[in-house]
N, C-alpha and C positions, 0 to 999 in steps of 0.2 A: 504496498500499502504507499510504505514511503521509498525517495529514493536515499543513498548513503547520506550527505547531505544533508539532510529530511530528519534522520535518523540519531546523526550529531549534533544537530540543536537541541530534538529533544531530549537526549538523554540530558547535554547539560544546562537545558532549561529547569529538569529533575532535580536535578543534583545541589543546585545552585537555590533552588528551593527552598523556603522558609515556612512553609504555609501551614496551617492546620488541617485542610483541603486541596486537594488539588484537581481540576474536573477537567477531565482529557473528552473533548469535543469527537465529533465523528460520521458522518453523514450515513455512514454505514454500521451495523453492527456489529460485536467485540464479542459480546459472551456467549449467544447460544454455539456450541457444539453437533447437538442434532437436527438440523435441517439438512432437508437434501437441496433443496432449489429456494436461495434468500443472497441478498447482497450484504456479505458479511466479508469482516478481516478472515482469511484461511491460513492455513498453514506455517511460514516462514514469519509472516508478519506478524501474527496473533501471539507465536513462538518466540520472537523479538520483544515484542511490547511489555508482553509479562516475564522477558527475562531480564529487563535494563530496569521495570519497578522491581520485581526480585533483589536483583543485584543491586539496587542503590535502598532497598530496606523502608522504601516508601511505604506509612501509610494513610490512613485514607483519601486514598485513590477513588475517585467516581467516573463511571464512566456512562458519557451523555448519547447516543446514539440514536436511532432512527429511519426511517422510510421504508419500511414492510409493511406501510397504509395497514395499520392494524394496530393497537395499545399492549405490550404489557410491563409489568415489571419482573426485572432477572437480578438476581443474586448469587454471587458462589460466593463456599462456603470454603475459600483457601485450597481449593483440592488441585489448582494448578502450581506443578512444579513449581518451588522458587520464593514463593508468594508464600508469607506465614505471619497474614495477619485475619 
């Protein structure tokens, strides 16, 4: 989803932020792992995003996503390797 320069920028911003909460906003979904046809972050992009969050041990990360033409609230219970909160 992001290019190399964007990933470097994203990691730098996340590393230097001291905010209680960090909002990550994407026009496509990030959390669904069980959808067959949807606009979402897949494979390496999603792994890289979660890897950066885990590596930096960032707490309070909130993902705001959309564009699936329906409403739902998703929550992950830290089942993603490398994220420990």
